[in-house]
N, C-alpha and C positions, 0 to 999 in steps of 0.2 A: 498557137502552133502546137501540134501534137508531138509528144516525144515519148518514146518507149522507155527511155531511161535517162535521167539527167546525168551530166558528167561532173566529175569532181576529182581533184588531185588525190594521190595516194596519201593516206593519213588524215583525210578530211573527216570532220565530225558531222555526221548526217543524222537528223531526226526523221523518222518515218511515221507519217500520219495516214493510217488507212481508214477506209470507210466507204459508205455508199455515196455520200455527198448528194443526198436526195432531198433538197438541193444543198450545195455548198453555201455557207453563210458566214457572217462576221465572227461568230464564236470560233470557227475553224481557224480563221486568220489570227484572232487574238491568241489562241493557244500556241500557234506556230511562232508568233512574235515573242511570247513569253519564253518559249523553248529556246529560241535563238539567243535571247539575252541571259536567261538564268542557267542554261546548260552550256553556254559558250560554244554554240554550234556554228558551223560554217554554212550549212544549208538545211532546209526542211523539204522533204519530198512528200507530196500528197499522192498516195496510191489509191486511185479510184477503182473500187471493186466492181467486177462485172455483174455479180449477184451474190449478196451476202446469203450464205446457206441457212442462216437462222432467221432471215426476214422473208415474209411472203412476197411473191412476185407481184401480186395485186397491189397497186399503188406505187410500184417502183417505176420511176421514169426510165426511158431508154438510156443505155449507157452513154451515147453521144450527147444527149441532153444534159446528163449529170456531169460529164466531163467538161462540157462547155461552161456550165455554171461554176465549176471549180476554177477554170481559167479566168473567168470574169472577177471572181472574188480574190484570187491569189495575186494581188497587186503588190509584189515585193520582190526586189532583185535577187533575194536568196531563198525564195519559196518557189518550188517547181512542181508542176502537175504532171503526173505520169500515167500512161495506160499500160504499164508493165504487166499487171495481172491479167488484163484482157489479152494481151499479146502472148503471154505464156500459159494461158488457160489455167490460171491458179485461182482457186476459190477459198483456200484456207490460209490464214495468217501464218501459221507455223511453217507451212510449205514455202510461202513467199519469202519469209525471213531466212530460212535455211538456204534457199537458193541464192539469194542476194549476198549473203555472207560468204558462200562458197565461191561465187563469181568475183567478189571484191574483198579478199581476205585482209587487205591493208586499210580498208575503211573502218572507221569507228562509228558503228550504227547505234542508235537509241530508238526504241519503240515508244511512241507517244500515244497516250490514251487518257480518257476521262475516268473519274470514279464510277460513272454509270457503267462503263465497260468492266472495271475492276470487280464490280458487284456480280457480274454474270460471266466473267471469262472462264470460270470452271465448266461452263457448258460448251465451250469452243472445242473443236477438234485438236487433240494433242496440245492442250493449253499449257501444260507444264513446260513443254519444250520452248515456248516463247520466252519464258524467264531464263531458260538455260542457254538460249542462243545469243541474246544480247541484253544489255541493261534496259530498264523500263522507267520512263518518267510518267507519272500519273498526275493529272490536273483535276482539282476539285471542281465538280459540276453541281449545279443546283439540285438539292434534294437527294443526293446519292452519296454524300461523304460518309455518313454513318454506316449505311449498308455496304459500301465499298470496303471500309476498314474491317467490317465484320465478316467479310466474304472468305470462303475457303482459300482463295489465292493469297490474300493478305495474311492469313493465319499460317499457311504452310511456308510462306517465304518471309515470315516476320523477321528472321535473323539477317536477312539480306537487305533490309531497309536502311538507307543512310539518311543523315540529317539534311534538311533543306539547305542549310548554309554550305554544305559540301556538294551541292547539285552541279556546280561547274566542273567537277571532276568525274561525273557519272560516266561520260562517254569513254573514259580511260580505264574504267574498272572492268574486271573479269566478271561475267555473269555467274550466278544470279546477283543482281544488284538493282535496287529500285528506290525511287524517291517520290514523295508526295509533295506537290507544290500547291499552296493555297494563296491565291491572289484574288482581287476583285475580278469577277468573271462576267462575261456576257451571258445573259440567261437564254439567249436564242437557242432553239433546237430545230432541226429539220422537220420534226413532227409538228411542232407549233406552226411553222411556216406553211406546211401543206394544209393543215386544218384552217389556217387563216385564208388561204386561197379558196378553199371550198366554201 
């Protein structure tokens, strides 16, 4: 069932996982489950992007196909798939996060992403605002831990990093605040899945 925006009580701790989900896969689910447990979250919302401005349209499946793939993978009572960005014509993460926090000021949001994104987030539109809008949880992904930690974002916000053992408090912290979580991870990636299909 499509939903423009999941519902949650005031004060809920919500993890936001954005992406193309081209297609959604088990690693997305694993990251979300780790986030629920390690960050003490109430829910995780998957925000399916209408079109990532940094990715070519060639090879990008139609939105509905990607949305349906996310619905099939997100088998968890506290993980919800949303077409919010499509409905609100939002293409940039900073814009999405700013609007969500304005609309729900009593929610405790956390942005979720992998070290592969940390390595390149400085190329995103208004990327510094992401760290200023809400806390960020970063999950180690294969082959990108070193480059992620050496990235401009990790260096600029080095003083805002908290210890992994304090991750359960992240949603309550004022931004900027971020944590790196390293657990056994699923090596799957959407790129590998698409190449396997071909």
